[in-house]
C-alpha positions as CSV (number, residue, x, y, z in Angstrom):
1,M,-27.1,13.0,294.1
2,S,-24.9,16.1,294.8
3,W,-21.9,13.5,295.5
4,L,-22.6,12.4,291.7
5,Q,-22.4,16.0,290.5
6,T,-19.2,16.5,292.6
7,L,-17.9,13.4,291.0
8,I,-18.6,14.4,287.4
9,S,-17.6,17.8,287.7
10,R,-14.2,16.5,289.0
11,V,-13.7,13.8,286.5
12,W,-15.1,15.7,283.5
13,P,-11.8,17.8,282.5
14,Y,-10.0,14.4,282.4
15,L,-12.5,12.5,280.4
16,A,-12.5,15.6,277.8
17,A,-8.8,15.6,277.8
18,I,-8.6,11.8,277.0
19,G,-11.4,12.3,274.3
20,A,-9.3,15.2,272.9
21,A,-6.0,13.2,272.8
22,F,-7.9,10.1,271.2
23,A,-9.6,12.5,268.5
24,A,-6.1,14.1,267.8
25,A,-4.4,10.6,267.5
26,L,-7.0,9.5,265.3
27,A,-6.7,12.5,263.0
28,I,-3.0,12.0,262.8
29,R,-3.3,8.5,261.8
30,Q,-5.7,9.0,259.1
31,S,-3.5,12.1,257.7
32,G,-0.6,9.6,257.7
33,K,-2.5,6.9,255.8
34,A,-3.7,9.5,253.4
35,A,-0.1,10.7,252.8
36,G,1.0,7.3,252.5
37,K,-1.6,6.4,249.8
38,Q,-0.4,9.6,247.9
39,E,3.2,8.6,248.2
40,A,2.5,4.9,247.0
41,R,0.3,6.3,244.1
42,I,3.2,8.5,242.8
43,D,5.7,6.1,243.2
44,Q,3.6,3.5,241.1
45,M,3.1,6.6,238.4
46,E,6.7,6.6,238.3
47,A,7.5,3.1,237.9
48,D,4.9,2.9,235.1
49,S,6.6,5.7,233.4
50,S,10.0,4.4,233.6
51,A,8.6,0.8,232.3
52,R,7.0,2.8,229.5
53,E,10.2,4.6,228.6
54,E,12.1,1.3,228.8
55,A,9.6,-0.4,226.6
56,R,10.1,2.5,223.9
57,E,13.6,2.3,224.1
58,A,13.7,-1.6,223.6
59,A,11.1,-1.1,220.6
60,A,13.6,1.4,219.0
61,E,16.5,-0.9,219.6
62,I,14.8,-3.6,217.9
63,E,14.0,-1.6,214.9
64,R,17.4,-0.7,214.6
65,L,18.6,-4.3,214.6
66,D,18.5,-6.9,212.0
67,D,16.9,-10.1,212.3
68,V,19.9,-12.3,213.3
69,A,20.8,-9.9,216.0
70,V,17.3,-9.8,217.4
71,R,17.2,-13.5,217.5
72,D,20.6,-13.3,219.5
73,R,19.5,-10.8,221.9
74,A,16.3,-13.3,222.5
75,R,18.3,-16.1,223.1
76,E,20.6,-14.4,225.4
77,R,17.5,-12.8,227.4
78,M,15.9,-16.5,227.9
79,R,19.1,-17.7,229.2
80,R,19.3,-14.9,231.5
81,D,15.6,-15.6,232.7
82,Q,16.4,-19.3,233.1
83,A,19.4,-18.7,235.2
84,R,17.2,-16.7,237.8
C-alpha cells in the first residue's frame, strides 16, 4: 500500500498540471467562441442598418422620379438580375 501512496504522491503534481492546462484551454476556447458570436452579431447589425439605409435611399429616389423613369429603372434592374 505504501508503494501506491508513493506513486500517487509523485504523479499527483503532473496530473494537477495537466488538469489545469486542460481547464485553461477550455476557458480560452469558450472566451473565443463568445467573442466570435459577439463580433458576428455586431457585423449582422451593421449589415441590417446598411440595408435599411439603402432601402430608405431607394424609396426617396423613387419618390423623386416620375412613372416612366421608375419603369425604366425597373427594367434595367431586371436585366442586371437576369445576367447574373
